[in-house]
C-alpha positions as CSV (number, residue, x, y, z in Angstrom):
1,M,114.0,126.9,-32.0
2,S,114.8,126.9,-35.8
3,F,116.7,124.2,-37.6
4,G,118.4,125.4,-40.8
5,G,118.0,122.0,-42.6
6,R,115.3,119.4,-43.2
7,F,114.5,116.8,-40.6
8,E,113.8,114.2,-43.3
9,D,117.5,114.3,-44.3
10,S,118.4,112.9,-40.9
11,L,115.8,110.2,-40.7
12,V,116.3,106.6,-41.9
13,V,112.9,105.1,-42.4
14,E,114.1,101.5,-41.7
15,Q,115.6,102.6,-38.4
16,L,112.8,104.7,-37.0
17,H,112.3,102.2,-34.2
18,K,115.8,103.1,-33.0
19,L,115.4,106.8,-33.6
20,S,118.2,108.9,-32.0
21,V,118.9,112.2,-33.6
22,S,119.9,115.7,-32.6
23,F,119.8,119.0,-34.5
24,L,122.0,122.1,-34.3
25,V,119.5,124.9,-34.1
26,D,120.1,128.4,-35.4
27,D,118.2,130.4,-32.7
28,L,116.2,130.1,-29.5
29,E,113.2,132.3,-28.8
30,I,111.4,132.1,-25.5
31,R,107.9,133.6,-25.7
32,R,105.3,134.1,-22.9
33,G,102.1,132.3,-23.4
34,G,99.3,130.2,-22.0
35,V,95.7,130.8,-22.8
36,A,94.7,132.3,-19.4
37,A,97.8,134.6,-19.2
38,N,97.3,135.7,-22.9
39,M,93.7,136.7,-22.2
40,C,94.6,138.4,-18.9
41,F,97.4,140.3,-20.6
42,G,95.0,141.6,-23.3
43,L,92.4,142.7,-20.7
44,G,95.2,144.4,-18.8
45,R,96.3,146.3,-21.9
46,L,92.8,147.6,-22.3
47,G,92.8,149.0,-18.8
48,L,91.0,146.3,-16.8
49,R,92.4,144.3,-13.9
50,P,91.6,140.6,-14.5
51,V,92.3,137.9,-12.0
52,L,94.5,135.1,-13.2
53,V,93.7,131.7,-11.7
54,G,95.7,128.5,-12.3
55,A,98.9,126.7,-11.2
56,A,102.5,127.5,-12.0
57,G,106.0,126.5,-10.8
58,E,108.6,128.4,-8.8
59,D,110.0,129.6,-12.1
60,F,106.9,131.8,-12.5
61,A,108.5,134.8,-10.7
62,D,109.7,136.7,-13.8
63,Y,106.5,136.0,-15.7
64,R,104.4,137.1,-12.7
65,S,106.3,140.4,-12.6
66,W,105.6,140.9,-16.3
67,L,101.9,140.2,-16.0
68,E,101.5,142.4,-12.9
69,R,103.2,145.3,-14.7
70,H,100.5,145.0,-17.3
71,G,97.6,145.0,-14.9
72,V,97.0,141.4,-14.1
73,D,96.2,140.2,-10.6
74,C,98.4,137.2,-10.0
75,D,97.8,136.8,-6.3
76,H,95.7,133.7,-6.7
77,V,98.1,131.6,-8.9
78,R,98.9,128.4,-7.1
79,I,102.7,127.8,-6.9
80,S,103.8,124.1,-7.1
81,D,106.4,122.8,-4.7
82,S,107.7,120.2,-7.2
83,R,106.8,121.0,-10.8
84,H,107.9,123.7,-13.3
85,T,105.4,125.9,-15.1
86,A,103.8,124.2,-18.1
87,R,105.6,124.9,-21.4
88,F,105.6,124.0,-25.1
89,V,108.9,123.4,-26.7
90,C,109.1,123.2,-30.5
91,T,111.8,123.0,-33.2
92,T,110.9,123.9,-36.8
93,D,112.9,123.1,-39.9
94,T,113.0,125.0,-43.2
95,T,110.0,123.1,-44.6
96,G,107.8,123.9,-41.6
97,A,108.0,120.4,-40.2
98,Q,108.2,120.3,-36.4
99,F,109.3,118.2,-33.5
100,A,107.4,119.4,-30.4
101,S,106.7,118.5,-26.8
102,F,104.2,119.9,-24.3
103,Y,105.1,119.6,-20.6
104,P,102.0,120.1,-18.4
105,G,104.0,120.4,-15.2
106,A,102.3,122.4,-12.5
107,M,99.1,122.7,-14.6
108,S,98.1,119.3,-13.2
109,E,97.6,121.0,-9.8
110,A,95.0,123.4,-11.1
111,R,92.4,120.9,-9.9
112,L,93.5,121.8,-6.3
113,V,92.4,125.4,-6.7
114,E,89.1,126.4,-5.2
115,L,87.3,129.4,-6.5
116,A,85.3,130.4,-3.4
117,P,88.2,131.7,-1.3
118,I,89.3,133.8,-4.3
119,V,85.9,135.3,-4.7
120,S,85.7,136.1,-1.0
121,R,88.8,138.3,-1.5
122,V,88.2,139.9,-5.0
123,G,84.4,140.0,-5.1
124,T,81.8,138.2,-7.2
125,P,83.2,137.7,-10.7
126,S,81.5,139.2,-13.8
127,Y,82.5,135.9,-15.4
128,V,84.7,132.9,-14.7
129,L,86.3,131.9,-18.0
130,I,87.3,128.3,-17.9
131,G,89.9,127.7,-20.7
132,A,92.1,124.8,-21.6
133,D,93.7,123.5,-18.5
134,D,94.0,120.3,-16.5
135,P,90.8,118.4,-17.4
136,D,89.9,117.6,-13.8
137,G,90.6,121.2,-12.9
138,M,88.3,122.4,-15.7
139,R,85.5,120.1,-14.5
140,R,85.9,121.1,-10.9
141,H,85.8,124.8,-11.7
142,T,82.8,124.4,-14.0
143,D,80.9,122.4,-11.3
144,E,81.8,125.0,-8.6
145,C,80.5,127.8,-10.8
146,R,77.2,126.0,-11.2
147,Q,77.0,125.2,-7.5
148,R,77.8,128.8,-6.3
149,G,76.0,130.6,-9.1
150,Y,79.1,132.2,-10.7
151,P,78.4,132.9,-14.4
152,F,80.9,131.0,-16.4
153,I,82.3,131.0,-19.9
154,A,83.2,127.7,-21.6
155,D,86.3,127.8,-23.7
156,P,87.7,124.2,-23.9
157,S,89.7,124.9,-27.1
158,Q,92.9,122.6,-27.1
159,Q,91.3,120.1,-24.7
160,L,88.6,119.3,-27.2
161,A,90.9,116.9,-29.0
162,F,91.6,114.9,-25.9
163,G,88.3,115.1,-24.0
164,D,85.5,112.6,-24.4
165,G,81.9,113.5,-25.0
166,E,81.0,113.3,-21.3
167,L,83.7,115.7,-20.3
168,I,82.8,118.2,-23.1
169,R,79.1,118.1,-22.3
170,S,79.9,118.8,-18.6
171,L,82.0,121.8,-19.5
172,V,79.6,123.4,-22.0
173,D,76.1,122.9,-20.4
174,G,74.8,126.0,-18.7
175,A,77.6,128.4,-19.8
176,A,76.8,132.0,-20.2
177,F,79.1,132.1,-23.3
178,L,80.6,129.3,-25.4
179,F,83.8,130.4,-27.3
180,S,85.3,128.3,-30.1
181,N,86.6,128.5,-33.6
182,E,84.8,126.9,-36.6
183,Y,86.7,123.6,-36.3
184,E,86.2,123.4,-32.6
185,S,82.5,124.2,-33.0
186,A,82.2,121.2,-35.3
187,M,84.2,119.0,-32.8
188,I,81.9,120.1,-30.0
189,E,78.9,118.9,-31.9
190,Q,80.5,115.7,-32.9
191,K,81.8,114.8,-29.4
192,T,78.7,115.9,-27.4
193,G,76.2,114.4,-29.9
194,W,74.3,117.7,-29.7
195,S,73.2,119.6,-32.8
196,G,74.1,123.2,-33.2
197,E,70.5,124.1,-32.1
198,E,70.8,121.9,-29.1
199,I,74.1,123.5,-28.0
200,L,72.5,126.9,-28.3
201,D,69.7,125.8,-26.1
202,R,72.2,124.9,-23.4
203,V,74.3,128.1,-23.5
204,G,73.4,131.7,-23.4
205,I,75.5,132.9,-26.3
206,Q,77.8,131.1,-28.8
207,V,80.7,133.0,-30.1
208,T,82.6,131.4,-33.0
209,T,85.7,133.0,-34.5
210,L,86.1,132.6,-38.3
211,G,89.7,133.4,-38.8
212,A,90.3,135.9,-41.5
213,D,86.5,136.1,-42.0
214,G,85.9,137.6,-38.5
215,V,83.4,136.3,-36.0
216,R,79.8,135.0,-35.6
217,V,77.7,135.5,-32.5
218,L,74.6,133.4,-32.0
219,R,71.8,133.9,-29.5
220,Q,68.6,132.0,-29.0
221,G,65.7,133.7,-30.7
222,E,67.9,136.7,-31.8
223,E,69.4,137.8,-35.0
224,T,72.8,136.5,-35.8
225,I,75.7,139.0,-35.4
226,V,78.5,138.7,-37.9
227,R,81.5,141.0,-38.0
228,S,84.3,140.9,-40.5
229,A,87.9,140.9,-39.3
230,A,89.6,144.2,-38.7
231,A,90.7,146.0,-41.9
232,D,94.2,146.2,-43.3
233,V,95.7,143.4,-41.2
234,A,99.3,142.4,-42.1
235,A,99.2,138.8,-40.8
236,L,102.5,137.5,-39.6
237,E,102.0,134.8,-36.9
238,P,98.6,133.4,-35.6
239,T,99.6,132.1,-32.1
240,G,97.5,133.7,-29.4
241,V,95.1,135.5,-31.8
242,G,92.0,133.7,-30.4
243,D,93.0,134.6,-26.9
244,A,93.4,138.3,-27.8
245,F,89.9,138.2,-29.4
246,R,88.4,136.9,-26.2
247,A,90.2,139.5,-24.2
248,G,88.8,142.3,-26.4
249,F,85.3,140.8,-26.4
250,L,85.3,140.5,-22.6
251,A,86.7,144.0,-22.1
252,A,83.8,145.4,-24.1
253,L,81.3,143.4,-22.0
254,A,82.9,144.7,-18.9
255,W,82.5,148.3,-20.2
256,G,78.8,147.6,-20.7
257,L,78.9,147.7,-24.5
258,S,76.7,145.7,-26.9
259,L,77.7,142.3,-28.4
260,D,78.2,144.0,-31.7
261,H,80.8,146.3,-30.3
262,A,82.3,143.5,-28.2
263,A,82.9,141.5,-31.5
264,E,84.5,144.6,-33.0
265,V,86.9,145.3,-30.1
266,G,87.8,141.6,-30.1
267,C,88.7,141.6,-33.8
268,V,90.8,144.8,-33.5
269,L,92.8,143.4,-30.5
270,A,93.3,140.2,-32.4
271,A,94.7,142.1,-35.3
272,Y,97.6,143.4,-33.1
273,V,98.5,139.8,-32.2
274,V,98.4,138.4,-35.7
275,E,100.7,141.2,-36.8
276,T,103.3,140.3,-34.1
277,V,105.4,137.2,-33.3
278,G,104.5,136.2,-29.8
279,P,101.1,136.3,-28.0
280,Q,102.1,139.2,-25.6
281,D,104.6,141.2,-27.7
282,Y,102.2,143.8,-29.1
283,S,101.5,147.3,-27.9
284,F,99.3,150.2,-29.0
285,T,98.1,153.6,-27.9
286,A,94.5,154.6,-27.3
287,A,94.5,156.8,-30.4
288,H,95.9,154.0,-32.6
289,F,93.4,151.5,-31.3
290,L,90.5,153.8,-31.8
291,G,91.8,154.7,-35.3
292,R,91.8,151.0,-36.3
293,L,88.4,150.5,-34.8
294,E,87.0,153.5,-36.8
295,A,88.7,152.4,-40.0
296,S,87.2,148.9,-39.6
297,Y,83.8,149.5,-38.2
298,G,82.9,153.2,-38.4
299,V,82.8,156.3,-36.2
300,E,80.0,155.1,-34.0
301,S,82.0,152.0,-32.9
302,A,85.0,154.2,-32.0
303,D,82.9,156.7,-30.1
304,A,81.3,153.9,-28.1
305,V,84.8,152.6,-27.0
306,R,86.6,156.0,-26.6
307,P,85.4,156.8,-23.0
308,H,86.8,153.5,-21.8
309,L,90.3,154.1,-23.1
310,R,90.8,157.6,-21.6
311,D,93.4,156.4,-19.1
312,L,95.2,154.1,-21.5
313,V,98.8,154.9,-22.1
């Protein structure tokens, strides 16, 4: 929601302990989101069929329909009997100041989801990406991946601010990939007490997004991969950009491409999101995607991806 004035004009400093204000907003925009759904949407747009795992409320029906139309398997989303789907509600004034609330709702039931019955139906996963979710659910799914031998990707993102060192260590140790941005990478080091080298010893590959500067991929004993962001990006709104990068990166891995190409595909998909308001409001054709890939990273990169987008409409 957008408020056409300034919040500060309605606040009396001496009376903040008795705060009771309301604001007449100019508009209301409802956007689909959530890190898991954003990533699955991106994978679906690139022609894959990801499996969405998590917990939602009975109000998930319309969202489910949207995701399924875009190639996402939603058959394994737990539907709560008593809670609504998690949501973030925010009002912004003309100065950019915000009043915001996050309602976790059904997300707290993610801890009740077991992976093994899902795997028995859909097959052994290439990877289980464990993103920001109910902390107990994140821990349970990470532990189950270790116990059952499912390769997992650690992507704690927003939960880093709230988790203690013990939790973060338990989520990161043994991951095939660790995803974060630069700030989160520093926070992981601070909270775990591990140095950058020690973290790399404990994960297979560390992927760090660098905002407008692109991405860095670190591997133990291998040369660092650095890719710039996609060319000619008209940035508009950053929400969901990191999720789109992950979707593009993972799609390229699923296609059997190199880490270099995975970073490039991730950066191009991220470009579509940063140029759009809303994490799932972008679209593209195969020709347009390949054109951006070639313009940013060269003909060889576009040729590597082209066979995998033949059926994309």
